[in-house]
Residue, then its C-alpha position, 0 to 999 in steps of 0.5 A: m500500500k505504501a509503495r502505491g502512495a509513493w508512486r502517486i506522489a512521485k508521479c505528480w511531483p513534476a506537475s506540482a513543482p512550479f507551484v511549490l517553487a514559485g516563491c523561490g527567488r532572489a530576495p529584494s535587498f540593497d547594498i549600502l556601504g558593502s552591507f546588504f539590507p532587506a528592501w522592507l527595511v529601506c522602505l521603513a526608513a523612508g516611511l519614517l522620514l516621510t512621516v517626519v516631513f509630513r508632521w513638519l508640514l502640518l505644523r508649518i500650516q498649523i493643522v492640529i492633529a487630535a490623536p497624534i499617538l495614533t495618527y503618526p504611527s498609522l501614517a508611517v505604516l501607510i507610507t511604508l506599505a505604499l512604498w513597498l507596494t509601489f517599488f516591489r509589488 
């Protein structure tokens, strides 16, 4: 009985290989001063920097945020994920 099940698996392997191996690929990373950083880390740094710029703009035009402890982290996550989706899909 076991030999029969193993034969079925061996028979189906070539047909299912593209689905199993579809996720294999080179990880998106950047070479910064000789050290490789994952792309999500670069997007996170850019998202935090853009959040600080956005905060500065809001203060400059004198718009008061009601709940900054919720707004700014949410804005940082939104910008980070938008950058990731834009550049790395």
